[in-house]
VEXMAR-485035 format. One line per 2 residues: number of its first residue (from 1); their letters; for each residue x, y negated, z of C-alpha. Coordinates in pm, whole numbers, m for minus. Layout:
N
NUM) A) X/Y/Z; ... $
//
This chain:
822
1) MK) m1776/m5010/m1679; m1979/m4724/m1822 $
3) NI) m1662/m4520/m1872; m1547/m4586/m1516 $
5) FF) m1890/m4497/m1380; m1889/m4177/m1587 $
7) IF) m1548/m4079/m1449; m1656/m4134/m1090 $
9) LL) m1975/m3941/m1154; m1778/m3651/m1303 $
11) LG) m1538/m3649/m1007; m1833/m3645/m771 $
13) IV) m1987/m3350/m952; m1657/m3161/m944 $
15) TT) m1605/m3239/m575; m1957/m3131/m491 $
17) SN) m1911/m2814/m693; m1581/m2731/m520 $
19) AQ) m1737/m2800/m183; m1992/m2527/m249 $
21) TA) m1741/m2255/m333; m1477/m2049/m157 $
23) RI) m1222/m1790/m261; m1156/m1430/m163 $
25) KG) m819/m1279/m243; m599/m988/m145 $
27) IV) m435/m664/m251; m632/m347/m322 $
29) LD) m455/m42/m178; m502/330/m222 $
31) EN) m487/594/51; m106/590/37 $
33) KQ) m98/213/95; 11/158/m265 $
35) PV) m136/m125/m480; m389/m23/m743 $
37) EG) m394/m192/m1082; m712/m232/m1287 $
39) VN) m967/m246/m1005; m1271/m450/m1109 $
41) VS) m1370/m700/m837; m1713/m851/m902 $
43) IQ) m2015/m1035/m770; m2341/m1083/m959 $
45) NR) m2218/m1312/m1238; m1842/m1325/m1189 $
47) ST) m1556/m1072/m1192; m1181/m1027/m1206 $
49) TT) m931/m740/m1224; m635/m658/m1002 $
51) NA) m294/m706/m1162; 7/m472/m1165 $
53) YG) 68/m546/m796; m292/m483/m691 $
55) FY) m352/m855/m635; m686/m1022/m707 $
57) AL) m846/m1363/m648; m1214/m1444/m704 $
59) VI) m1409/m1767/m653; m1747/m1701/m482 $
61) PA) m2040/m1916/m365; m2000/m2062/m16 $
63) NQ) m2240/m2065/280; m2430/m1756/170 $
65) KV) m2401/m1379/188; m2217/m1240/m111 $
67) VV) m2178/m873/m194; m1835/m802/m350 $
69) VY) m1800/m472/m537; m1464/m299/m596 $
71) SH) m1476/m36/m872; m1229/180/m1062 $
73) VA) m1276/489/m1277; m1043/699/m1059 $
75) FK) m1170/578/m720; m1491/559/m523 $
77) NI) m1668/222/m530; m1665/14/m214 $
79) TA) m1860/m298/m126; m1805/m582/119 $
81) TI) m2062/m838/235; m1890/m1169/302 $
83) TL) m2002/m1517/405; m1746/m1794/368 $
85) KS) m1748/m2164/443; m1691/m2430/178 $
87) NE) m1331/m2434/51; m1243/m2138/272 $
89) DY) m960/m1917/145; m1012/m1565/284 $
91) EF) m780/m1265/244; m931/m916/228 $
93) NP) m719/m608/153; m953/m312/98 $
95) EI) m843/51/84; m1019/261/m178 $
97) KS) m1036/639/m183; m994/872/m478 $
99) KE) m1292/1041/m638; m1086/1359/m635 $
101) EQ) m805/1479/m415; m482/1302/m507 $
103) LG) m172/1485/m625; 40/1382/m331 $
105) DV) 286/1109/m248; 561/1151/m507 $
107) IV) 427/987/m820; 127/758/m849 $
109) VS) 90/641/m1210; m166/377/m1301 $
111) NK) m331/407/m1640; m147/113/m1791 $
113) KR) 196/224/m1672; 129/574/m1792 $
115) IQ) 40/432/m2134; 367/238/m2143 $
117) GI) 577/539/m2042; 672/398/m1702 $
119) TT) 719/637/m1410; 616/510/m1067 $
121) IS) 781/663/m759; 646/649/m406 $
123) PE) 879/481/m152; 769/735/111 $
125) VI) 935/1022/m72; 1245/813/m143 $
127) RK) 1285/777/233; 1222/1146/304 $
129) IP) 1427/1327/39; 1775/1422/173 $
131) SA) 2066/1268/m14; 2427/1185/62 $
133) NP) 2359/834/m66; 1994/770/31 $
135) GV) 1784/524/m163; 1602/475/m491 $
137) ES) 1899/600/m693; 1895/940/m521 $
139) IL) 1551/1007/m670; 1641/857/m1008 $
141) KL) 1915/1117/m1047; 1639/1379/m1065 $
143) MN) 1444/1190/m1330; 1435/1260/m1703 $
145) GV) 1752/1153/m1880; 1933/1032/m1565 $
147) TS) 2265/1184/m1454; 2532/1120/m1194 $
149) HS) 2837/1317/m1082; 2915/1135/m757 $
151) EL) 2704/1185/m447; 2872/888/m278 $
153) SS) 2779/650/m560; 2451/475/m635 $
155) QY) 2552/442/m1001; 2382/648/m1270 $
157) SV) 2393/688/m1647; 2085/723/m1868 $
159) RG) 2077/911/m2198; 2440/860/m2293 $
161) GN) 2484/508/m2157; 2727/405/m1886 $
163) YD) 2668/245/m1546; 2670/m110/m1686 $
165) EN) 2381/m42/m1925; 2101/m27/m1668 $
167) LV) 1876/m317/m1569; 1767/m352/m1205 $
169) YV) 1498/m597/m1096; 1362/m677/m751 $
171) NE) 1050/m896/m755; 1123/m975/m1123 $
173) VE) 1471/m1102/m1030; 1774/m931/m1185 $
175) VY) 2021/m805/m925; 2390/m730/m964 $
177) RP) 2652/m502/m812; 3018/m573/m717 $
179) FL) 3271/m593/m1001; 3582/m429/m850 $
181) IR) 3432/m104/m720; 3640/186/m853 $
183) SG) 3520/484/m643; 3184/588/m506 $
185) QQ) 3302/596/m144; 3371/220/m162 $
187) EG) 3011/130/m247; 2849/187/89 $
189) LS) 2497/56/25; 2294/5/m287 $
191) FT) 2112/m327/m317; 1765/m180/m265 $
193) NT) 1644/m141/93; 1380/133/81 $
195) DL) 1218/12/406; 1114/m304/222 $
197) VQ) 998/m137/m100; 633/m132/m205 $
199) NV) 658/m8/m563; 923/149/m788 $
201) DF) 886/168/m1168; 1141/328/m1400 $
203) SA) 1180/352/m1777; 1455/562/m1936 $
205) GG) 1439/398/m2278; 1217/232/m2536 $
207) FQ) 1119/m33/m2280; 930/m354/m2348 $
209) AK) 1066/m686/m2471; 988/m856/m2139 $
211) YG) 1277/m666/m1983; 1630/m791/m2033 $
213) DK) 1916/m717/m2268; 2065/m379/m2176 $
215) LS) 2094/m61/m2378; 1970/219/m2153 $
217) SV) 1711/179/m1878; 1503/m45/m1650 $
219) LD) 1446/m6/m1276; 1173/m248/m1163 $
221) IT) 1123/m273/m786; 864/m472/m593 $
223) YK) 910/m553/m225; 625/m552/26 $
225) KP) 389/m837/106; 279/m728/455 $
227) TK) m87/m745/559; m31/m664/927 $
229) FG) 245/m604/1182; 474/m309/1134 $
231) AS) 821/m189/1228; 1055/98/1154 $
233) LE) 1376/248/1286; 1593/521/1141 $
235) AS) 1914/644/1303; 2149/924/1203 $
237) LL) 2513/1027/1217; 2564/823/898 $
239) GA) 2432/494/1032; 2107/318/1111 $
241) NA) 1851/85/960; 1559/m110/1104 $
243) SV) 1286/m330/964; 1004/m546/1092 $
245) EG) 710/m701/909; 419/m926/996 $
247) VS) 165/m1183/883; 43/m1513/1028 $
249) KN) m304/m1554/1180; m434/m1746/878 $
251) QK) m295/m1478/643; m100/m1739/446 $
253) LS) 252/m1644/557; 391/m1292/554 $
255) AI) 746/m1167/596; 946/m847/609 $
257) AG) 1312/m812/702; 1551/m519/717 $
259) LR) 1896/m456/861; 2113/m162/752 $
261) YR) 2445/m16/865; 2626/272/695 $
263) DN) 2936/474/780; 3051/738/529 $
265) SL) 3323/883/754; 3128/1207/785 $
267) FV) 3156/1262/409; 3509/1135/355 $
269) NS) 3641/1353/637; 3496/1656/458 $
271) QQ) 3720/1598/156; 4056/1769/102 $
273) TE) 4254/1451/163; 4319/1390/533 $
275) TN) 4266/1022/607; 4226/753/866 $
277) YK) 3901/602/739; 3734/297/894 $
279) PS) 3447/177/678; 3184/m82/763 $
281) FA) 2890/m124/526; 2612/m357/642 $
283) DF) 2347/m583/495; 2046/m794/584 $
285) QT) 1750/m853/353; 1425/m1043/381 $
287) NI) 1121/m1104/164; 896/m1397/265 $
289) TY) 566/m1485/97; 362/m1802/152 $
291) YS) 24/m1897/0; 31/m2276/m8 $
293) ST) m314/m2294/m172; m565/m2080/m352 $
295) KW) m357/m2113/m669; 3/m2134/m551 $
297) QW) 209/m1851/m406; 574/m1886/m299 $
299) NF) 823/m1608/m237; 1180/m1597/m106 $
301) LG) 1408/m1296/m143; 1739/m1306/40 $
303) NL) 2031/m1068/89; 2360/m1083/276 $
305) SQ) 2593/m786/239; 2944/m703/354 $
307) NT) 3134/m385/270; 3470/m336/435 $
309) YN) 3669/m35/321; 3987/58/509 $
311) YQ) 4146/376/383; 4474/531/494 $
313) PT) 4541/875/340; 4789/1103/517 $
315) TR) 4807/1448/353; 4634/1660/91 $
317) QT) 4658/2020/m26; 4466/2144/m330 $
319) NF) 4489/2504/m449; 4431/2581/m815 $
321) GT) 4564/2804/m1089; 4467/3168/m1137 $
323) VS) 4440/3474/m912; 4764/3614/m1053 $
325) EP) 4944/3279/m1041; 4803/3058/m765 $
327) IA) 4948/2709/m748; 4911/2441/m483 $
329) LL) 4959/2067/m483; 5079/1931/m150 $
331) VY) 5086/1553/m112; 5219/1331/168 $
333) YE) 5098/973/167; 5227/646/303 $
335) GQ) 5050/313/286; 4687/208/293 $
337) EK) 4403/43/105; 4204/m255/235 $
339) DK) 3903/m363/31; 3632/m612/113 $
341) YT) 3317/m701/m79; 3095/m983/48 $
343) TY) 2785/m1082/m146; 2519/m1348/m97 $
345) FG) 2194/m1345/m291; 1889/m1568/m281 $
347) AI) 1588/m1610/m507; 1281/m1832/m498 $
349) KS) 974/m1733/m696; 657/m1940/m733 $
351) TY) 340/m1801/m888; 71/m2038/m1011 $
353) QA) m266/m1894/m1107; m407/m2170/m1324 $
355) SE) m719/m1965/m1393; m837/m1608/m1395 $
357) NN) m673/m1556/m1736; m356/m1764/m1700 $
359) IY) m71/m1695/m1457; 267/m1870/m1456 $
361) RF) 582/m1785/m1261; 889/m1996/m1185 $
363) IA) 1201/m1812/m1068; 1539/m1943/m954 $
365) SA) 1817/m1722/m813; 2182/m1738/m717 $
367) YH) 2431/m1454/m663; 2776/m1505/m510 $
369) TQ) 3032/m1229/m461; 3379/m1246/m308 $
371) EQ) 3583/m933/m357; 3933/m816/m276 $
373) EH) 4105/m491/m358; 4446/m459/m193 $
375) FD) 4643/m137/m169; 4996/3/m158 $
377) ID) 5002/382/m153; 5309/600/m201 $
379) AS) 5230/965/m274; 5513/1220/m261 $
381) YY) 5403/1553/m402; 5527/1907/m408 $
383) LG) 5403/2155/m666; 5460/2520/m584 $
385) EV) 5334/2874/m563; 5100/2979/m283 $
387) DT) 5174/3268/m47; 4890/3517/m108 $
389) SL) 5027/3804/106; 4763/3906/356 $
391) GS) 4902/3909/707; 5185/3672/622 $
393) EN) 5252/3390/866; 5263/3151/568 $
395) FG) 4942/3278/408; 4787/2994/206 $
397) NV) 5099/2775/227; 5347/2683/m44 $
399) NY) 5639/2928/m67; 5872/2713/m270 $
401) SR) 5850/2402/m488; 5857/2428/m864 $
403) GI) 5819/2055/m912; 5848/1743/m701 $
405) GS) 5781/1378/m763; 5626/1059/m632 $
407) QL) 5376/798/m736; 5357/442/m606 $
409) TH) 5042/240/m679; 4997/m126/m596 $
411) AR) 4710/m373/m639; 4630/m728/m535 $
413) NN) 4301/m787/m713; 4074/m1077/m613 $
415) LD) 3749/m1192/m769; 3502/m1471/m695 $
417) AV) 3186/m1487/m906; 2876/m1706/m899 $
419) IV) 2573/m1627/m1117; 2280/m1871/m1130 $
421) NA) 1947/m1810/m1306; 1645/m2031/m1378 $
423) EV) 1339/m1882/m1546; 980/m1961/m1645 $
425) KG) 739/m1677/m1726; 373/m1661/m1818 $
427) TN) 92/m1408/m1858; m217/m1505/m2056 $
429) YI) m528/m1295/m2120; m724/m1355/m2439 $
431) KE) m1070/m1244/m2560; m1202/m1104/m2234 $
433) KK) m863/m952/m2154; m849/m746/m2471 $
435) YQ) m506/m900/m2536; m237/m965/m2279 $
437) FD) 30/m1212/m2388; 357/m1228/m2189 $
439) WG) 635/m1478/m2251; 938/m1625/m2076 $
441) VK) 1249/m1840/m2112; 1562/m1812/m1899 $
443) YT) 1894/m1992/m1843; 2192/m1814/m1686 $
445) HE) 2528/m1955/m1583; 2810/m1718/m1487 $
447) SI) 3128/m1852/m1329; 3408/m1595/m1277 $
449) RD) 3740/m1648/m1102; 3946/m1332/m1133 $
451) RI) 4305/m1233/m1064; 4419/m881/m1138 $
453) VE) 4765/m757/m1040; 4811/m381/m1036 $
455) WE) 5089/m148/m1133; 5193/215/m1100 $
457) VI) 5540/366/m1088; 5584/741/m1142 $
459) DS) 5897/931/m1055; 5943/1301/m1126 $
461) AG) 6256/1472/m993; 6429/1135/m976 $
463) FS) 6346/1025/m1330; 6118/724/m1380 $
465) LN) 5853/777/m1645; 5802/498/m1894 $
467) NP) 5475/339/m1997; 5323/568/m2266 $
469) IL) 5178/274/m2461; 5489/61/m2502 $
471) EL) 5731/145/m2784; 6039/227/m2577 $
473) PV) 6342/448/m2648; 6283/820/m2590 $
475) NH) 6394/936/m2247; 6610/1253/m2279 $
477) QP) 6719/1267/m1917; 6892/1455/m1764 $
479) YQ) 7075/1558/m2080; 7147/1206/m2202 $
481) PY) 7165/878/m2010; 6868/645/m2066 $
483) TG) 6969/294/m2175; 6625/139/m2229 $
485) PL) 6446/m98/m1990; 6285/37/m1674 $
487) VP) 5919/m58/m1668; 5618/56/m1463 $
489) YQ) 5412/342/m1597; 5114/107/m1581 $
491) NV) 5122/m270/m1540; 4828/m511/m1562 $
493) RA) 4862/m879/m1469; 4608/m1144/m1562 $
495) TN) 4432/m1450/m1424; 4097/m1546/m1575 $
497) FV) 3877/m1851/m1512; 3569/m1788/m1724 $
499) DI) 3229/m1958/m1760; 2944/m1808/m1961 $
501) NR) 2621/m1991/m2046; 2324/m1790/m2169 $
503) FS) 1979/m1882/m2299; 1726/m1604/m2346 $
505) GY) 1357/m1566/m2406; 1087/m1317/m2498 $
507) AQ) 730/m1295/m2619; 514/m984/m2634 $
509) VY) 150/m886/m2669; m36/m586/m2530 $
511) SK) m363/m484/m2693; m609/m198/m2713 $
513) YN) m800/m71/m3019; m1064/195/m3078 $
515) IG) m1007/433/m3368; m1330/623/m3385 $
517) EH) m1356/789/m3047; m983/761/m2984 $
519) QL) m790/476/m2820; m473/312/m2949 $
521) FI) m258/89/m2728; 9/m134/m2882 $
523) TA) 280/m338/m2712; 493/m543/m2952 $
525) GL) 745/m809/m2868; 1061/m1000/m2951 $
527) RA) 1365/m1095/m2740; 1644/m1337/m2819 $
529) QQ) 1965/m1441/m2645; 2231/m1698/m2722 $
531) WL) 2558/m1723/m2525; 2894/m1898/m2525 $
533) VS) 3211/m1807/m2333; 3442/m2085/m2214 $
535) GD) 3722/m2129/m1962; 4093/m2187/m1913 $
537) KI) 4309/m2084/m2210; 3996/m2008/m2417 $
539) TD) 3998/m2224/m2729; 3845/m2015/m3007 $
541) AQ) 3513/m1907/m2850; 3210/m1901/m3077 $
543) SQ) 2843/m1916/m2988; 2656/m1592/m3063 $
545) TV) 2287/m1509/m3100; 2097/m1179/m3112 $
547) IS) 1728/m1104/m3178; 1562/m783/m3059 $
549) PR) 1221/m670/m3193; 1057/m386/m2996 $
551) AQ) 728/m197/m3018; 539/77/m2836 $
553) FT) 241/275/m2966; 29/503/m2745 $
555) LK) m256/719/m2868; m515/854/m2622 $
557) PN) m721/1113/m2811; m1079/1173/m2705 $
559) WE) m1008/1536/m2619; m1115/1751/m2332 $
561) KD) m747/1779/m2246; m593/1478/m2071 $
563) ML) m317/1396/m2318; m125/1092/m2439 $
565) FR) 117/1053/m2731; 375/772/m2729 $
567) FS) 615/636/m2987; 865/359/m2913 $
569) TG) 1123/191/m3131; 1323/m127/m3142 $
571) YY) 1658/m302/m3145; 1835/m323/m2810 $
573) YQ) 2133/m557/m2776; 2369/m584/m2482 $
575) PP) 2556/m916/m2489; 2889/m865/m2310 $
577) FY) 2909/m929/m1938; 3243/m1032/m1786 $
579) RE) 3381/m682/m1749; 3305/m607/m2114 $
581) LR) 3500/m917/m2219; 3810/m810/m2025 $
583) AI) 4035/m580/m2227; 4258/m301/m2094 $
585) DG) 4543/m548/m2037; 4316/m776/m1829 $
587) VV) 4295/m1055/m2087; 3948/m1198/m2167 $
589) LP) 3845/m1188/m2533; 3562/m1445/m2569 $
591) NV) 3424/m1331/m2905; 3338/m974/m2816 $
593) KA) 3009/m900/m2989; 2696/m754/m2837 $
595) QK) 2662/m378/m2859; 2355/m281/m3063 $
597) SI) 2133/24/m3030; 1824/129/m3226 $
599) HF) 1590/349/m3022; 1345/606/m3151 $
601) LL) 1143/780/m2882; 852/1023/m2914 $
603) GN) 676/1135/m2598; 382/1337/m2470 $
605) DY) 203/1311/m2137; m24/1606/m2054 $
607) GF) m235/1630/m1738; m393/1965/m1654 $
609) KM) m517/2184/m1370; m354/2504/m1250 $
611) WN) m459/2704/m943; m738/2446/m916 $
613) RK) m477/2177/m850; m356/1889/m1064 $
615) FK) m30/1905/m1261; 141/1690/m1520 $
617) FV) 391/1776/m1792; 586/1487/m1949 $
619) SE) 822/1541/m2243; 1026/1301/m2457 $
621) AY) 1255/1339/m2757; 1484/1050/m2846 $
623) YK) 1751/937/m3087; 1975/630/m3054 $
625) TI) 2219/498/m3310; 2470/254/m3161 $
627) SD) 2702/12/m3340; 2959/m252/m3239 $
629) VN) 3034/m26/m2946; 3279/m145/m2684 $
631) AY) 3463/183/m2614; 3568/244/m2254 $
633) TL) 3734/484/m2016; 3563/610/m1701 $
635) DN) 3761/687/m1385; 3533/783/m1096 $
637) VR) 3288/488/m1124; 3537/235/m1264 $
639) IR) 3484/135/m1627; 3753/m27/m1841 $
641) YQ) 3664/m157/m2185; 3874/m193/m2497 $
643) AN) 3679/m510/m2585; 3718/m473/m2963 $
645) ND) 3377/m351/m3095; 3553/m105/m3327 $
647) TK) 3340/199/m3238; 3008/345/m3350 $
649) AY) 2813/613/m3167; 2490/804/m3141 $
651) AY) 2287/990/m2878; 1998/1229/m2907 $
653) GF) 1822/1469/m2677; 1511/1607/m2515 $
655) DC) 1380/1562/m2161; 1083/1717/m1983 $
657) RL) 939/1716/m1634; 667/1923/m1468 $
659) NG) 523/1789/m1145; 229/1891/m930 $
661) EF) 110/2068/m617; 314/2387/m625 $
663) VP) 249/2393/m251; m101/2267/m160 $
665) GT) m94/1915/m20; 259/1832/m140 $
667) ES) 400/1748/m478; 720/1871/m632 $
669) WF) 879/1846/m973; 1115/2029/m1203 $
671) SF) 1307/1840/m1471; 1523/1958/m1760 $
673) GY) 1726/1765/m2015; 1950/1828/m2314 $
675) MK) 2162/1548/m2460; 2450/1501/m2701 $
677) TE) 2633/1171/m2751; 2947/1109/m2956 $
679) EN) 3150/811/m3071; 3385/730/m3357 $
681) QA) 3662/487/m3269; 3813/302/m3565 $
683) DK) 3707/581/m3804; 3928/840/m3631 $
685) GY) 3642/1088/m3615; 3363/1169/m3373 $
687) IA) 3445/1283/m3020; 3235/1323/m2707 $
689) RP) 3162/1003/m2516; 3256/987/m2145 $
691) TD) 2887/1037/m2054; 2821/1333/m2287 $
693) QR) 2603/1527/m2044; 2479/1830/m2239 $
695) LK) 2249/2001/m1988; 2078/1874/m1675 $
697) FG) 1840/2053/m1440; 1686/1898/m1130 $
699) IL) 1439/2005/m862; 1260/1802/m600 $
701) FQ) 1063/2042/m383; 847/1981/m76 $
703) DY) 706/2247/152; 584/2307/506 $
705) MP) 533/2602/737; 168/2715/708 $
707) NI) 150/2816/1075; 341/2507/1191 $
709) PS) 247/2230/942; 445/1977/1146 $
711) VK) 765/2138/1015; 847/1999/668 $
713) LY) 1108/2100/414; 1256/1878/143 $
715) LN) 1492/2015/m122; 1698/1810/m367 $
717) LV) 1881/2027/m622; 2086/1917/m925 $
719) YN) 2283/2109/m1187; 2475/1920/m1458 $
721) TG) 2718/2063/m1710; 3067/1914/m1701 $
723) LP) 3146/1571/m1839; 3438/1493/m2069 $
725) GG) 3709/1322/m1873; 3973/1362/m1614 $
727) SP) 4236/1247/m1863; 4533/1040/m1746 $
729) SY) 4481/665/m1724; 4558/476/m2042 $
731) AN) 4578/804/m2234; 4459/839/m2590 $
733) VY) 4113/991/m2554; 4162/1178/m2882 $
735) DY) 4444/1374/m2716; 4240/1475/m2412 $
737) QG) 3897/1626/m2479; 3872/1860/m2186 $
739) RL) 3573/1863/m1953; 3536/1858/m1578 $
741) RD) 3373/2155/m1412; 2994/2175/m1387 $
743) YR) 2830/1970/m1114; 2618/2178/m875 $
745) RA) 2465/2041/m561; 2179/2120/m324 $
747) DV) 2074/1897/m34; 1805/2021/204 $
749) GF) 1622/1854/491; 1411/1998/772 $
751) SY) 1189/1767/969; 954/1804/1262 $
753) VF) 677/1543/1240; 538/1463/1586 $
755) TE) 256/1253/1437; 127/1525/1201 $
757) KN) m211/1562/1380; m253/1208/1503 $
759) QE) m613/1192/1380; m706/1469/1624 $
761) RP) m548/1300/1925; m760/1091/2162 $
763) QG) m744/713/2165; m475/583/2397 $
765) HW) m236/872/2328; 118/736/2307 $
767) LK) 175/892/1961; m121/696/1820 $
769) KF) 105/391/1813; 322/553/1546 $
771) KD) 251/600/1176; 545/839/1166 $
773) LS) 772/984/1432; 998/1266/1320 $
775) LG) 1328/1434/1396; 1517/1600/1116 $
777) LE) 1823/1803/1023; 1987/1746/684 $
779) VF) 2240/1974/518; 2428/1812/230 $
781) NL) 2595/2036/m30; 2417/2339/115 $
783) FN) 2617/2595/m85; 2951/2414/m31 $
785) NL) 3022/2378/m403; 3352/2225/m516 $
787) NA) 3253/1937/m747; 3528/1736/m917 $
789) IT) 3496/1367/m1003; 3842/1312/m1163 $
791) NT) 4179/1481/m1201; 4514/1402/m1046 $
793) WV) 4782/1450/m1311; 5113/1586/m1190 $
795) RD) 5408/1567/m1426; 5709/1796/m1415 $
797) AY) 6013/1649/m1591; 6192/1985/m1616 $
799) TK) 5918/2199/m1767; 5761/1903/m1954 $
801) NQ) 5423/2022/m1827; 5135/1815/m1694 $
803) YA) 4893/1971/m1449; 4535/1852/m1404 $
805) IP) 4447/1901/m1037; 4077/1835/m963 $
807) NY) 3983/1567/m713; 3703/1736/m527 $
809) MT) 3420/1548/m364; 3241/1617/m38 $
811) MR) 3202/1962/116; 2911/2084/330 $
813) VF) 2802/1823/583; 2534/1829/858 $
815) NI) 2336/1526/967; 2069/1460/1230 $
817) KL) 1811/1188/1164; 1545/1023/1380 $
819) TA) 1268/823/1211; 1005/604/1379 $
821) RL) 746/380/1209; 479/164/1368 $
//
């Protein structure tokens, strides 16, 4: 009886105690409406700190006035006097102002992210900067170590890696892209909807153990949790997108949704190939957040996307050669290509804050893609000399043919894939938050149903060319009759039903130490993954396991100069995804090993003042040694692997970026990179990898007219030296080590902002309703540079020559854009 009485007494005390308390929670924002990490939220005897998303929750006494203080070393303190009822759950989202004038709206780096070498990019600039393929990726291509040679593609390579080596997260959920995409103009839309984005973090290498198993980079995106009603609309000659956001009266339910439509006809029609092009790229996304209690938060992220690509080429003429011997390729096409990519994605995330120092997250997601790639295209070509006689009626046309031929390509490729994830993650603070311990376990099931049927037949002057890989009799036509079998130049046929089960987990600790007057920050962790491939006709699959230790060290000297030094190292494994398991002939090899890379990265972060304005110079040197490499060929954005792990490679380089207020009130940056990466296939010797990008220079520049500040200018400029490539499909890469021409591109945007002086307008003015209302003109490829993405190889049976004719990308294009935000 005493025990029962004691229990009831204890419950009564707890109930009474709870009845006398309430909770205040919310997100602390800066002047740019971005969340601020590390803000101390306190009352007299109790305090907490905002997390990486600016979120805080603090239990306070009920039925009395309480003064809540928000403080941060880089911002002015603010206070709020609040009186809450018992058990009341109140949301308050304060906006704090900087102690000094902020740099601008390009990069806002919190102390912790700066220590960990993570770059944070403002969504506002992502929306403003002109780009042929707008979105997060357009800004990434200007970042340190990031390169891309296709303005119509959202894919990018980082420090020698390929497109499949980059992690992308949205709300801590890994997202995927379609499997069958082979050219940038088929992609349409990237996954990320910038209208929904709240925060963008990027790491180009040496990233933490909490991020997944890829070799190159991490893009970590957080979608908005609205605090009030808002809406946006953007329309241009390339399409339109709209979004709406809101919150319930009790502040427990918030939602944001966006709809996008894209039409790349403007760009495709600027290419040298005349086409009938009818694309349709559209998607719908939503992010819904619900606070079921003071401790539980639920979130749903959903996406529905459909890309339809109908392409019917008609003619093409490309001039090349020299001034003394100009040559032209004239092609007449028959046939068409019909592709369709439909994806469904949904994720549920629940966050449970057990206490101020213990947070747990439960995540479940499903991704389903249905893809088809169907085409039959017959290309009849004429290769001849160009009439260069000024005044001639045939000036610029082909005088006579020196070679003729045809190429017939066929594909009936279909893929259906379902990827399901279930994950538990935790964050625990120890010893008054001196140590932060992060951990997680994850299960992934991948189910792939794939049929690939594609072939190519090449005829030159009536003579069919044999497959260069097969050991067939030598063709001496027309001098001797050919008696061997007639086979396609390329022929891939395979049907694969594959299931992959993966278990992965990580544990890492973040801590801070004082070394005299200096500060040392250490992040150390361990990842592990185990996987097994199964499916029809797969009988010899073996379970494989990899373990990846990683560590980061950051030293903040107690100097007058604002300077950080970082060193990162670790093992980075990339267990094979489906495309890495599929060999050149389309057959799945279940025992392909994980590629392994050891990273060494040394960086410096230096903040300084120039012209009485703030600037920052970030530099990094890196070296990566890579083993068990799965060598591949790159054709536009399509990657085909050899799936044999017989290659070793390395990459090293140096990147630097200077950003600051070159023009008062706006921020711009200049980036430069040098890199070299080579591979050795089966001990044949080192050659350049397909992503061997030696030099890269990028500029993001913002300006305005001093006398008319409502007129803004945005410049996006990239120069990359040429990549290796352009070799014929299925060719021996050791026989073709040429490079494509340098990539040079400048996109510029001019915008008139009608809401520039809204603060000076009287209340009730119709423009006061808008946060932003602007009309802009964009010029893509300002200098009309001819940039090549691949080569078309024309074979002449008589002269035994092969000609590499560049496939040029988009020419100069003009676009008009209207933007409105409430």
